[in-house]
DSSP file (Angstrom, degrees, kcal/mol; ACC not computed):
  #  RESIDUE AA STRUCTURE BP1 BP2  ACC     N-H-->O    O-->H-N    N-H-->O    O-->H-N    TCO  KAPPA ALPHA  PHI   PSI    X-CA   Y-CA   Z-CA
    1    1 A M              0   0    0      0, 0.0     2,-0.1     0, 0.0     0, 0.0   0.000 360.0 360.0 360.0 147.1  -32.8  -13.3   60.1
    2    2 A N     >  -     0   0    0      1,-0.1     4,-1.9     4,-0.0     5,-0.2  -0.415 360.0-133.7 -71.0 139.6  -31.1  -11.4   62.9
    3    3 A T  H  > S+     0   0    0      1,-0.2     4,-2.2     2,-0.2    -1,-0.1   0.794 105.9  58.4 -66.8 -27.8  -31.8   -7.7   63.2
    4    4 A K  H  > S+     0   0    0      2,-0.2     4,-2.3     1,-0.2    -1,-0.2   0.918 106.2  47.7 -66.2 -42.8  -28.1   -7.0   63.6
    5    5 A V  H  > S+     0   0    0      1,-0.2     4,-2.4     2,-0.2    -2,-0.2   0.905 112.0  49.9 -64.7 -41.4  -27.3   -8.7   60.3
    6    6 A I  H  X S+     0   0    0     -4,-1.9     4,-2.5     1,-0.2    -1,-0.2   0.908 110.2  50.5 -64.1 -41.5  -30.1   -6.7   58.6
    7    7 A A  H  X S+     0   0    0     -4,-2.2     4,-2.2     2,-0.2    -2,-0.2   0.888 110.8  48.9 -64.4 -39.7  -28.8   -3.4   60.1
    8    8 A I  H  X S+     0   0    0     -4,-2.3     4,-2.6     2,-0.2    -2,-0.2   0.918 112.2  48.5 -67.0 -42.9  -25.3   -4.2   58.9
    9    9 A L  H  X S+     0   0    0     -4,-2.4     4,-2.4     2,-0.2    -2,-0.2   0.920 112.4  47.9 -62.9 -44.1  -26.6   -5.0   55.3
   10   10 A V  H  X S+     0   0    0     -4,-2.5     4,-2.3     1,-0.2    -1,-0.2   0.909 112.8  49.4 -64.0 -41.4  -28.7   -1.8   55.2
   11   11 A G  H  X S+     0   0    0     -4,-2.2     4,-2.5    -5,-0.2    -2,-0.2   0.911 111.2  48.7 -64.2 -42.6  -25.7    0.2   56.5
   12   12 A A  H  X S+     0   0    0     -4,-2.6     4,-2.5     1,-0.2    -2,-0.2   0.901 112.2  48.7 -65.2 -40.5  -23.4   -1.3   53.8
   13   13 A I  H  X S+     0   0    0     -4,-2.4     4,-2.3     2,-0.2    -1,-0.2   0.909 111.4  50.1 -65.2 -40.9  -25.9   -0.6   51.1
   14   14 A A  H  X S+     0   0    0     -4,-2.3     4,-2.1     2,-0.2    -2,-0.2   0.916 111.5  47.6 -64.4 -43.4  -26.3    3.0   52.3
   15   15 A V  H  X S+     0   0    0     -4,-2.5     4,-2.6     1,-0.2    -2,-0.2   0.919 112.1  50.7 -64.2 -42.9  -22.5    3.6   52.3
   16   16 A G  H  X S+     0   0    0     -4,-2.5     4,-2.5     1,-0.2    -2,-0.2   0.901 109.9  49.9 -60.5 -41.7  -22.2    2.1   48.9
   17   17 A A  H  X S+     0   0    0     -4,-2.3     4,-2.4     2,-0.2    -1,-0.2   0.896 111.4  48.6 -64.9 -39.8  -24.9    4.3   47.5
   18   18 A I  H  X S+     0   0    0     -4,-2.1     4,-2.1     2,-0.2     6,-0.2   0.916 111.1  50.1 -66.3 -42.8  -23.3    7.4   49.0
   19   19 A V  H  X>S+     0   0    0     -4,-2.6     5,-1.6     1,-0.2     4,-1.0   0.935 113.9  44.9 -61.6 -46.4  -19.9    6.5   47.6
   20   20 A L  H  <5S+     0   0    0     -4,-2.5     3,-0.4     1,-0.2    -1,-0.2   0.900 111.9  52.6 -64.3 -40.3  -21.4    5.9   44.1
   21   21 A A  H  <5S+     0   0    0     -4,-2.4    -1,-0.2     1,-0.2    -2,-0.2   0.855 113.0  43.3 -65.6 -35.0  -23.4    9.1   44.3
   22   22 A T  H  <5S-     0   0    0     -4,-2.1    -1,-0.2    -5,-0.1    -2,-0.2   0.604 106.7-124.7 -87.8 -10.8  -20.4   11.2   45.2
   23   23 A G  T ><5 +     0   0    0     -4,-1.0     3,-1.4    -3,-0.4    -3,-0.2   0.712  61.4 144.5  77.9  19.2  -18.1    9.6   42.6
   24   24 A A  T 3 <S+     0   0    0     -5,-1.6    -4,-0.1     1,-0.3    -5,-0.1   0.762  71.2  50.0 -64.8 -23.9  -15.6    8.7   45.3
   25   25 A L  T 3  S+     0   0    0     -6,-0.5    -1,-0.3     2,-0.1    -5,-0.1   0.503  85.5 111.0 -92.4  -3.6  -14.7    5.5   43.5
   26   26 A S  S <  S-     0   0    0     -3,-1.4    -6,-0.0     1,-0.1     0, 0.0  -0.407  74.3-115.8 -71.8 149.1  -14.3    7.1   40.1
   27   27 A I        -     0   0    0     -2,-0.1    -1,-0.1     1,-0.0     3,-0.1  -0.721  29.5-124.1 -86.4 125.7  -10.8    7.1   38.7
   28   28 A P        -     0   0    0      0, 0.0    -1,-0.0     0, 0.0     2,-0.0  -0.351  33.6 -98.2 -67.5 149.8   -9.4   10.6   38.3
   29   29 A P        -     0   0    0      0, 0.0     4,-0.0     0, 0.0     0, 0.0  -0.323  22.6-128.8 -65.2 151.6   -8.2   11.5   34.8
   30   30 A T  S    S+     0   0    0      1,-0.1     3,-0.0    -3,-0.1     0, 0.0   0.686  95.6  32.7 -75.2 -16.8   -4.5   11.3   34.2
   31   31 A S  S    S-     0   0    0      2,-0.2    -1,-0.1     1,-0.1     0, 0.0  -0.998  73.7-136.2-138.6 141.7   -4.5   14.8   32.9
   32   32 A P  S    S+     0   0    0      0, 0.0     2,-0.2     0, 0.0    -1,-0.1   0.709  88.2  70.8 -70.3 -16.5   -6.7   17.8   33.8
   33   33 A S  S    S-     0   0    0      1,-0.1    -2,-0.2    -3,-0.0     3,-0.1  -0.518 100.7 -87.1 -96.3 166.7   -7.1   18.6   30.1
   34   34 A T        -     0   0    0     -2,-0.2    -1,-0.1     1,-0.1     0, 0.0  -0.520  54.6-103.1 -68.3 133.8   -9.1   16.7   27.5
   35   35 A P        -     0   0    0      0, 0.0    -1,-0.1     0, 0.0     2,-0.1  -0.298  39.1-110.5 -61.2 143.0   -7.0   14.0   25.9
   36   36 A A        -     0   0    0      1,-0.1     2,-0.1    -3,-0.1     3,-0.1  -0.397  32.8-106.6 -71.5 148.8   -5.7   14.9   22.4
   37   37 A R        -     0   0    0      1,-0.1     2,-0.2    -2,-0.1    -1,-0.1  -0.471  39.7-101.8 -71.0 146.0   -7.1   13.0   19.5
   38   38 A A        -     0   0    0     -2,-0.1    -1,-0.1     1,-0.1     2,-0.1  -0.472  42.5-106.1 -67.6 139.6   -4.8   10.5   17.9
   39   39 A A        -     0   0    0     -2,-0.2     2,-0.6     1,-0.1    -1,-0.1  -0.392  27.9-136.9 -66.2 143.2   -3.2   11.8   14.7
   40   40 A I        -     0   0    0     -2,-0.1     2,-0.4    -3,-0.1    -1,-0.1  -0.918  19.7-165.4-106.2 118.3   -4.5   10.3   11.5
   41   41 A Y        -     0   0    0     -2,-0.6     2,-0.4    25,-0.0    27,-0.0  -0.866   4.0-170.3-106.0 135.2   -1.9    9.4    9.0
   42   42 A T        -     0   0    0     -2,-0.4    26,-2.5     2,-0.0    25,-0.6  -0.908   8.2-159.8-121.0 152.0   -2.7    8.7    5.4
   43   43 A E        -     0   0    0     -2,-0.4     2,-0.4    23,-0.2    26,-0.1  -0.994   7.8-178.6-127.8 138.1   -0.5    7.3    2.7
   44   44 A N        -     0   0    0     -2,-0.4    21,-2.3    24,-0.2     2,-0.5  -0.870   9.3-165.9-141.5 103.0   -1.3    7.7   -1.0
   45   45 A I  E     +A   64   0A   0     -2,-0.4     2,-0.3    19,-0.2    19,-0.2  -0.776   9.9 174.6 -98.8 129.5    1.0    6.1   -3.4
   46   46 A N  E     -A   63   0A   0     17,-2.4    17,-3.2    -2,-0.5     2,-0.4  -0.965  28.9-124.7-128.6 147.7    1.0    6.9   -7.2
   47   47 A S  E     +A   62   0A   0     -2,-0.3    15,-0.2    15,-0.2     3,-0.1  -0.772  25.1 177.3 -90.7 138.9    3.3    5.8   -9.9
   48   48 A T  E     -     0   0A   0     13,-2.8     2,-0.3     1,-0.4    -1,-0.1   0.718  62.4  -1.1-112.5 -30.6    5.0    8.6  -11.9
   49   49 A S  E     -A   61   0A   0     12,-0.7    12,-2.6     2,-0.0    -1,-0.4  -0.987  57.2-149.4-158.0 161.0    7.3    6.8  -14.4
   50   50 A T  E     -A   60   0A   0     -2,-0.3     2,-0.4    10,-0.2    10,-0.2  -0.993   8.0-176.2-137.3 137.6    8.4    3.3  -15.4
   51   51 A V  E     -A   59   0A   0      8,-2.7     8,-3.3    -2,-0.4     2,-0.6  -0.966  19.5-144.1-134.5 119.1   11.6    1.9  -16.8
   52   52 A F  E     -A   58   0A   0     -2,-0.4     6,-0.2     6,-0.2     3,-0.1  -0.729  11.7-170.9 -81.5 120.4   11.8   -1.8  -17.8
   53   53 A Q  E     -     0   0A   0      4,-1.8     2,-0.2    -2,-0.6    -1,-0.2   0.873  65.5 -39.9 -77.8 -39.5   15.3   -3.0  -16.9
   54   54 A N  E >  S-A   57   0A   0      3,-1.5     3,-0.5     0, 0.0    -1,-0.2  -0.844  83.1 -60.5-165.3-163.0   14.9   -6.3  -18.7
   55   55 A S  T 3  S+     0   0    0     -2,-0.2    68,-3.1     1,-0.2     3,-0.1   0.513 132.2  35.2 -78.9  -2.7   12.3   -9.0  -19.1
   56   56 A T  T 3  S+     0   0    0     66,-0.2    51,-2.4     1,-0.2     2,-0.4   0.344 111.5  57.9-130.4   5.4   12.1   -9.7  -15.3
   57   57 A Q  E <   -AB  54 106A   0     -3,-0.5    -4,-1.8    49,-0.2    -3,-1.5  -0.996  50.1-179.8-141.9 136.4   12.6   -6.3  -13.7
   58   58 A V  E     -AB  52 105A   0     47,-2.1    47,-2.9    -2,-0.4     2,-0.5  -1.000  17.7-145.5-133.0 134.3   10.8   -3.0  -13.8
   59   59 A N  E     -AB  51 104A   0     -8,-3.3    -8,-2.7    -2,-0.4     2,-0.4  -0.863  18.9-172.5 -97.0 128.9   11.7    0.2  -12.0
   60   60 A V  E     -AB  50 103A   0     43,-2.9    43,-2.7    -2,-0.5     2,-0.6  -0.987  21.0-136.5-124.5 128.2    8.7    2.3  -10.9
   61   61 A D  E     -AB  49 102A   0    -12,-2.6   -13,-2.8    -2,-0.4   -12,-0.7  -0.753  26.0-162.8 -81.6 119.1    9.0    5.8   -9.4
   62   62 A L  E     -AB  47 101A   0     39,-2.7    39,-2.6    -2,-0.6     2,-0.4  -0.901   4.8-162.6-108.7 131.5    6.4    5.9   -6.6
   63   63 A F  E     -AB  46 100A   0    -17,-3.2   -17,-2.4    -2,-0.5     2,-0.7  -0.948   6.2-154.3-115.2 131.2    5.3    9.2   -5.1
   64   64 A N  E     +AB  45  99A   0     35,-2.1    34,-2.5    -2,-0.4    35,-0.7  -0.899  17.3 172.3-104.8 107.0    3.6    9.4   -1.7
   65   65 A D        +     0   0    0    -21,-2.3   -20,-0.1    -2,-0.7    -1,-0.1   0.170  50.7  99.3-100.5  19.5    1.4   12.4   -1.5
   66   66 A G  S    S-     0   0    0    -22,-0.3    32,-0.4     2,-0.2   -23,-0.2  -0.244  82.7-115.5 -85.9-175.6   -0.1   11.4    1.9
   67   67 A N  S    S+     0   0    0    -25,-0.6     2,-0.3    30,-0.1   -24,-0.2   0.327  91.1  67.5-106.2   6.4    1.0   12.7    5.3
   68   68 A G  S    S-     0   0    0    -26,-2.5     2,-0.2    28,-0.1    -2,-0.2  -0.941  89.7-102.2-125.6 149.7    2.3    9.4    6.7
   69   69 A T        -     0   0    0     -2,-0.3     2,-0.6    27,-0.1    27,-0.2  -0.492  32.7-142.5 -68.8 132.5    5.3    7.3    5.7
   70   70 A A  E     -C   95   0B   0     25,-2.6    25,-3.3    -2,-0.2     2,-0.6  -0.873  10.5-162.3 -99.1 122.6    4.3    4.3    3.6
   71   71 A I  E     -C   94   0B   0     -2,-0.6    65,-2.0    23,-0.2     2,-0.4  -0.928  17.3-137.1-106.1 117.2    6.3    1.2    4.3
   72   72 A L  E     +D  135   0C   0     21,-2.4    20,-1.4    -2,-0.6    63,-0.2  -0.602  32.1 164.9 -81.4 127.7    6.0   -1.3    1.4
   73   73 A R  E     +     0   0C   0     61,-3.2    17,-1.4    -2,-0.4     2,-0.3   0.611  58.7  11.2-118.6 -19.6    5.5   -4.9    2.7
   74   74 A A  E     -D  134   0C   0     60,-1.4    60,-2.6    15,-0.2    -1,-0.3  -0.991  55.3-165.3-156.1 154.7    4.2   -7.0   -0.3
   75   75 A Y  E     -DE 133  87C   0     12,-1.8    12,-2.8    -2,-0.3     2,-0.4  -0.994   4.6-161.8-145.1 156.3    3.7   -6.8   -4.0
   76   76 A Y  E     -DE 132  86C   0     56,-2.3    56,-2.6    -2,-0.3     2,-0.5  -1.000   3.7-166.3-134.3 132.5    1.9   -8.6   -6.7
   77   77 A V  E     -DE 131  85C   0      8,-2.9     8,-2.8    -2,-0.4     2,-0.3  -0.987  14.8-179.8-122.9 123.0    2.6   -8.5  -10.5
   78   78 A A  E     -DE 130  84C   0     52,-2.6    52,-2.4    -2,-0.5     6,-0.2  -0.916  17.8-143.4-124.6 147.8    0.0   -9.9  -12.9
   79   79 A D    >   -     0   0    0      4,-2.0     3,-1.7    -2,-0.3    50,-0.1  -0.443  42.3 -92.4 -95.8 178.8   -0.3  -10.2  -16.6
   80   80 A S  T 3  S+     0   0    0     48,-0.5    49,-0.1     1,-0.3    -1,-0.0   0.684 122.9  62.1 -68.7 -17.0   -3.5   -9.8  -18.6
   81   81 A G  T 3  S-     0   0    0      2,-0.1    -1,-0.3     1,-0.0     3,-0.1   0.424 118.8-106.2 -87.2   1.5   -4.1  -13.6  -18.4
   82   82 A G  S <  S+     0   0    0     -3,-1.7     2,-0.2     1,-0.3    -2,-0.1   0.453  73.0 142.0  88.4   0.1   -4.4  -13.5  -14.6
   83   83 A N        -     0   0    0     35,-0.1    -4,-2.0    37,-0.0     2,-0.4  -0.512  32.2-168.2 -71.6 145.5   -1.0  -15.1  -14.0
   84   84 A E  E     -EF  78 117C   0     33,-2.7    33,-3.2    -6,-0.2     2,-0.4  -0.995  27.7-157.1-147.9 137.4    0.7  -13.6  -11.0
   85   85 A Y  E     -EF  77 116C   0     -8,-2.8    -8,-2.9    -2,-0.4     2,-0.4  -0.919  24.8-170.7-102.9 137.6    4.0  -13.3   -9.2
   86   86 A S  E     -EF  76 115C   0     29,-2.3    29,-2.8    -2,-0.4     2,-0.4  -0.985  22.4-171.0-132.4 144.7    3.7  -12.3   -5.5
   87   87 A L  E     +E   75   0C   0    -12,-2.8   -12,-1.8    -2,-0.4     3,-0.5  -0.878  16.5 167.3-128.9  98.0    6.2  -11.4   -2.8
   88   88 A T  S    S+     0   0    0     -2,-0.4    -1,-0.1   -14,-0.2    26,-0.1   0.556  71.2  52.9 -95.4  -9.1    4.3  -11.2    0.4
   89   89 A N  S    S+     0   0    0     24,-0.1     2,-0.3   -14,-0.1    -1,-0.2  -0.233  79.8 150.1-115.4  43.3    7.2  -11.1    2.9
   90   90 A W        -     0   0    0    -17,-1.4     2,-1.0    -3,-0.5    -3,-0.0  -0.568  43.7-152.6 -82.9 133.0    9.0   -8.2    1.2
   91   91 A N        +     0   0    0     -2,-0.3   -18,-0.2   -20,-0.0    -1,-0.1  -0.649  38.7 175.0 -97.6  72.6   11.1   -5.7    3.1
   92   92 A G        -     0   0    0    -20,-1.4    11,-0.0    -2,-1.0   -17,-0.0  -0.051  32.4 -77.3 -75.1 178.6   10.3   -2.9    0.7
   93   93 A P        -     0   0    0      0, 0.0   -21,-2.4     0, 0.0     2,-0.5  -0.220  37.7-118.3 -73.2 164.3   11.4    0.7    0.8
   94   94 A S  E     -C   71   0B   0    -23,-0.2     2,-0.6   -25,-0.0   -23,-0.2  -0.890  20.6-154.7-100.5 135.1    9.8    3.4    3.0
   95   95 A V  E     -C   70   0B   0    -25,-3.3   -25,-2.6    -2,-0.5     3,-0.1  -0.925  13.2-147.7-115.4 107.7    8.3    6.3    1.0
   96   96 A A    >   -     0   0    0     -2,-0.6     3,-1.3   -27,-0.2   -32,-0.4  -0.221  37.4 -75.5 -68.6 160.1    8.1    9.4    3.1
   97   97 A P  T 3  S+     0   0    0      0, 0.0   -32,-0.2     0, 0.0    -1,-0.2  -0.294 118.4   7.0 -56.2 139.8    5.3   12.0    2.7
   98   98 A N  T 3  S+     0   0    0    -34,-2.5     2,-0.3   -32,-0.4   -33,-0.2   0.834 107.7 124.8  54.1  38.1    5.8   14.1   -0.4
   99   99 A S  E <   -B   64   0A   0     -3,-1.3   -35,-2.1   -35,-0.7     2,-0.4  -0.895  55.1-137.7-127.3 156.8    8.7   12.0   -1.5
  100  100 A L  E     -B   63   0A   0     -2,-0.3     2,-0.4   -37,-0.2   -37,-0.2  -0.929  19.6-176.3-112.3 135.3    9.6   10.0   -4.6
  101  101 A M  E     -B   62   0A   0    -39,-2.6   -39,-2.7    -2,-0.4     2,-0.5  -0.983  22.0-138.2-135.8 122.9   11.2    6.5   -4.4
  102  102 A T  E     -B   61   0A   0     -2,-0.4     2,-0.4   -41,-0.2   -41,-0.2  -0.696  29.0-170.7 -78.6 126.0   12.4    4.4   -7.3
  103  103 A T  E     -B   60   0A   0    -43,-2.7   -43,-2.9    -2,-0.5     2,-0.5  -0.967  15.5-141.8-125.4 132.8   11.3    0.8   -6.5
  104  104 A T  E     -B   59   0A   0     -2,-0.4     2,-0.6   -45,-0.2   -45,-0.2  -0.828  10.6-163.5 -96.9 127.0   12.3   -2.3   -8.4
  105  105 A F  E     -B   58   0A   0    -47,-2.9   -47,-2.1    -2,-0.5     2,-0.3  -0.952  13.1-166.3-108.8 122.0    9.7   -5.0   -8.9
  106  106 A S  E     +B   57   0A   0     -2,-0.6     2,-0.3   -49,-0.2   -49,-0.2  -0.807   9.9 176.2-111.3 149.2   11.1   -8.4   -9.9
  107  107 A I    >   +     0   0    0    -51,-2.4     3,-1.9    -2,-0.3     4,-0.2  -0.859  49.3   1.9-136.6 172.5    9.5  -11.5  -11.3
  108  108 A G  G >  S+     0   0    0     -2,-0.3     3,-2.0     1,-0.3     6,-0.2  -0.137 129.1   2.2  55.5-132.9   10.6  -14.9  -12.6
  109  109 A S  G 3  S+     0   0    0      1,-0.3    -1,-0.3     3,-0.1     3,-0.2   0.654 130.2  60.9 -65.7 -15.9   14.3  -15.7  -12.5
  110  110 A S  G <  S+     0   0    0     -3,-1.9     2,-0.3     1,-0.2    -1,-0.3   0.482 104.2  51.9 -87.7  -2.8   15.0  -12.3  -10.8
  111  111 A C    X   +     0   0    0     -3,-2.0     3,-1.1    -4,-0.2    -1,-0.2  -0.704  54.6 169.3-137.2  83.8   12.8  -13.1   -7.8
  112  112 A A  T 3  S+     0   0    0     -2,-0.3    -1,-0.1     1,-0.2    -2,-0.1   0.779  83.0  53.9 -64.7 -26.4   13.6  -16.4   -6.2
  113  113 A Q  T 3  S+     0   0    0      2,-0.1    -1,-0.2   -26,-0.0   -24,-0.1   0.571  87.0 107.4 -85.3  -9.3   11.4  -15.6   -3.2
  114  114 A C    <   -     0   0    0     -3,-1.1     2,-0.5    -6,-0.2   -27,-0.2  -0.338  64.2-137.1 -70.6 150.2    8.3  -14.9   -5.4
  115  115 A T  E     -F   86   0C   0    -29,-2.8   -29,-2.3    -2,-0.0     2,-0.5  -0.922  15.5-143.2-105.5 132.7    5.4  -17.2   -5.5
  116  116 A L  E     -F   85   0C   0     -2,-0.5     2,-0.5   -31,-0.2   -31,-0.2  -0.840  12.4-169.7 -99.7 130.5    3.9  -17.9   -8.9
  117  117 A H  E     -F   84   0C   0    -33,-3.2   -33,-2.7    -2,-0.5     2,-0.3  -0.975  66.8 -11.5-115.7 113.8    0.1  -18.4   -9.4
  118  118 A G  S    S-     0   0    0     -2,-0.5     2,-0.3   -35,-0.2   -35,-0.1  -0.751 115.3 -11.2  99.1-148.8   -0.7  -19.7  -12.8
  119  119 A S  S    S-     0   0    0     -2,-0.3    -2,-0.1     1,-0.1     2,-0.0  -0.641  73.4-103.1 -94.6 147.6    1.8  -19.8  -15.7
  120  120 A A        +     0   0    0     -2,-0.3     2,-0.3    -4,-0.1    -1,-0.1  -0.325  45.4 173.6 -64.2 147.4    5.2  -18.2  -15.8
  121  121 A F        -     0   0    0    -65,-0.0     2,-0.3   -42,-0.0   -13,-0.0  -0.962  19.5-150.5-148.3 164.6    5.6  -15.0  -17.8
  122  122 A T        -     0   0    0     -2,-0.3     2,-0.4   -14,-0.1   -66,-0.2  -0.879  42.4 -82.7-129.6 164.6    8.1  -12.3  -18.5
  123  123 A F        -     0   0    0    -68,-3.1     2,-0.4    -2,-0.3   -66,-0.1  -0.579  53.4-169.1 -70.7 123.2    7.7   -8.6  -19.4
  124  124 A T    >   -     0   0    0     -2,-0.4     3,-1.8     4,-0.0    23,-0.4  -0.940  27.9 -97.8-122.6 138.5    7.1   -8.5  -23.1
  125  125 A S  T 3  S+     0   0    0     -2,-0.4    24,-0.2     1,-0.3     3,-0.1  -0.239 106.6  18.9 -56.2 132.9    7.1   -5.5  -25.3
  126  126 A G  T 3  S+     0   0    0     21,-3.6     2,-0.3     1,-0.3    -1,-0.3   0.367 100.4 111.8  90.3  -3.4    3.6   -4.1  -26.0
  127  127 A Y    <   -     0   0    0     -3,-1.8    20,-2.3    20,-0.2     2,-0.3  -0.740  59.0-131.2-108.0 153.5    1.9   -5.7  -23.1
  128  128 A Q  E     - G   0 146C   0     -2,-0.3   -48,-0.5    18,-0.2     2,-0.3  -0.735  18.5-168.8-100.4 149.2    0.4   -4.3  -19.9
  129  129 A Y  E     - G   0 145C   0     16,-3.0    16,-3.0    -2,-0.3     2,-0.5  -0.988  15.3-136.6-135.9 145.3    1.0   -5.6  -16.4
  130  130 A T  E     -DG  78 144C   0    -52,-2.4   -52,-2.6    -2,-0.3     2,-0.5  -0.894  16.6-166.5-105.6 128.4   -0.8   -4.7  -13.1
  131  131 A I  E     -DG  77 143C   0     12,-3.1    12,-3.0    -2,-0.5     2,-0.4  -0.962   2.4-171.1-115.0 127.8    1.3   -4.1  -10.0
  132  132 A K  E     -DG  76 142C   0    -56,-2.6   -56,-2.3    -2,-0.5     2,-0.4  -0.973   3.7-166.0-115.5 131.5   -0.3   -4.0   -6.5
  133  133 A V  E     -DG  75 141C   0      8,-2.7     8,-2.4    -2,-0.4     2,-0.5  -0.931   5.6-154.2-114.9 143.7    1.7   -2.9   -3.5
  134  134 A V  E     -DG  74 140C   0    -60,-2.6   -61,-3.2    -2,-0.4   -60,-1.4  -0.966  12.0-148.6-117.7 130.6    0.6   -3.5    0.1
  135  135 A T  E >   -D   72   0C   0      4,-2.4     3,-1.9    -2,-0.5   -63,-0.2  -0.406  32.2-101.1 -92.4 170.4    1.8   -1.1    2.8
  136  136 A G  T 3  S+     0   0    0    -65,-2.0   -64,-0.1     1,-0.3    -1,-0.1   0.730 124.1  57.2 -61.5 -23.0    2.4   -1.9    6.5
  137  137 A R  T 3  S-     0   0    0    -66,-0.2    -1,-0.3     2,-0.1   -67,-0.0   0.446 121.4-108.5 -86.8  -1.1   -1.0   -0.3    7.3
  138  138 A G    <   +     0   0    0     -3,-1.9     2,-0.2     1,-0.3    -2,-0.1   0.527  69.8 145.6  87.8   6.0   -2.7   -2.8    4.9
  139  139 A N        -     0   0    0      1,-0.0    -4,-2.4    -5,-0.0     2,-0.5  -0.543  37.4-147.0 -77.6 144.6   -3.5   -0.2    2.2
  140  140 A I  E     -G  134   0C   0     -6,-0.2     2,-0.4    -2,-0.2    -6,-0.2  -0.950  12.9-172.2-116.4 129.8   -3.3   -1.5   -1.4
  141  141 A F  E     -G  133   0C   0     -8,-2.4    -8,-2.7    -2,-0.5     2,-0.4  -0.978   8.7-156.6-122.6 136.0   -2.3    0.6   -4.3
  142  142 A T  E     +G  132   0C   0     -2,-0.4     2,-0.3   -10,-0.2   -10,-0.2  -0.918  12.0 177.9-120.2 136.9   -2.6   -0.6   -7.9
  143  143 A F  E     -G  131   0C   0    -12,-3.0   -12,-3.1    -2,-0.4     2,-0.5  -0.957  19.9-142.4-132.8 150.8   -0.7    0.6  -11.0
  144  144 A T  E     -G  130   0C   0     -2,-0.3     2,-0.4   -14,-0.2   -14,-0.2  -0.970  20.2-173.9-113.3 130.1   -0.7   -0.5  -14.6
  145  145 A V  E     -G  129   0C   0    -16,-3.0   -16,-3.0    -2,-0.5     2,-0.5  -0.933   8.5-154.5-122.6 147.2    2.6   -0.5  -16.4
  146  146 A T  E     -G  128   0C   0     -2,-0.4   -18,-0.2   -18,-0.2   -94,-0.1  -0.982  16.1-134.0-126.2 126.8    3.2   -1.2  -20.1
  147  147 A Q        -     0   0    0    -20,-2.3   -21,-3.6    -2,-0.5   -20,-0.2  -0.687  39.9-117.8 -73.7 116.5    6.4   -2.5  -21.7
  148  148 A P        -     0   0    0      0, 0.0     2,-0.2     0, 0.0   -21,-0.1  -0.199  28.3-102.9 -59.3 147.0    6.9   -0.2  -24.7
  149  149 A S        -     0   0    0    -24,-0.2    -3,-0.0     1,-0.1   -24,-0.0  -0.496  21.0-148.1 -68.7 136.6    6.8   -1.7  -28.1
  150  150 A G        +     0   0    0     -2,-0.2     2,-0.5    -3,-0.1    -1,-0.1   0.382  65.0 109.1 -86.5   4.5   10.2   -2.1  -29.5
  151  151 A H        +     0   0    0      2,-0.0     2,-0.4     0, 0.0    -2,-0.1  -0.709  40.9 174.8 -89.6 126.8    8.9   -1.6  -33.1
  152  152 A H        -     0   0    0     -2,-0.5     2,-0.4     2,-0.0    -2,-0.0  -0.998   9.2-167.4-129.4 129.3    9.8    1.6  -34.8
  153  153 A Y        -     0   0    0     -2,-0.4     2,-0.4     2,-0.0    -2,-0.0  -0.882   7.6-173.1-118.0 146.0    8.9    2.2  -38.4
  154  154 A S        -     0   0    0     -2,-0.4     2,-0.5     2,-0.0    -2,-0.0  -0.993   9.4-154.0-134.2 147.6   10.0    4.7  -40.9
  155  155 A I        -     0   0    0     -2,-0.4     2,-0.7     2,-0.0    -2,-0.0  -0.978   4.7-152.1-122.6 129.0    8.6    5.3  -44.3
  156  156 A L        -     0   0    0     -2,-0.5     2,-0.6     2,-0.0    -2,-0.0  -0.898  16.8-169.7-100.3 119.0   10.6    6.9  -47.1
  157  157 A L        -     0   0    0     -2,-0.7     2,-0.5     2,-0.0    -2,-0.0  -0.943   5.2-173.2-114.9 122.8    8.3    8.6  -49.5
  158  158 A Q        -     0   0    0     -2,-0.6     2,-0.5     2,-0.0    -2,-0.0  -0.963   1.9-173.6-116.4 129.3    9.6    9.9  -52.8
  159  159 A V        -     0   0    0     -2,-0.5     2,-0.4     2,-0.0    -2,-0.0  -0.981   2.3-171.1-123.2 130.6    7.4   11.9  -55.0
  160  160 A G        -     0   0    0     -2,-0.5     2,-0.4     2,-0.0    -2,-0.0  -0.933   4.0-160.9-122.1 146.2    8.4   13.0  -58.5
  161  161 A F        +     0   0    0     -2,-0.4     2,-0.1     2,-0.1    -2,-0.0  -0.932  52.5   7.8-122.9 148.2    6.7   15.4  -60.8
  162  162 A G  S    S-     0   0    0     -2,-0.4     2,-0.3     2,-0.0    -2,-0.0  -0.292  89.5 -59.8  84.6-167.9    7.1   15.8  -64.5
  163  163 A S        -     0   0    0     -2,-0.1     2,-0.6     0, 0.0    -2,-0.1  -0.792  35.8-128.1-117.1 159.6    9.0   13.6  -66.9
  164  164 A V        -     0   0    0     -2,-0.3     2,-0.3     2,-0.0    -2,-0.0  -0.934  24.0-151.9-108.4 121.3   12.6   12.7  -67.2
  165  165 A A              0   0    0     -2,-0.6     0, 0.0     1,-0.1     0, 0.0  -0.728 360.0 360.0 -95.0 142.9   14.1   13.3  -70.6
  166  166 A E              0   0    0     -2,-0.3    -1,-0.1     0, 0.0    -2,-0.0   0.353 360.0 360.0-120.3 360.0   17.0   11.2  -71.9
């Protein structure tokens, strides 16, 4: 090999080593300060009350006690037999931090866009149903709602003492 070529290679390697050692090729930071940490937002949805509108709709008050707005994107309603209605392309409400939002969950004939897995069902008095909501961040929150029993009983008790004379 030619001594000129060797000298050029040695010189290039030496210059490269000096550049790396001094940090001349490093990219300067965009800010002289340490970059701020990304904010961490949490959403925490709880149900506070339930009102059944009819056999295919239930209103649930949802409270977000997290520090980030929860945007509801899907829901699933299941009965105790494992049958389930799902609405996975839902444009649900946004629940701001420390806010309450009444949300209607529909099934059956009240939800033409819902997908049924299993057998059809309606909300029936005395039975429990599980509702799962999925947020835009992918968090899943689960609630159990119970259709109150429509049966009300009263007992009339009459007690008499002594005898009745005629």
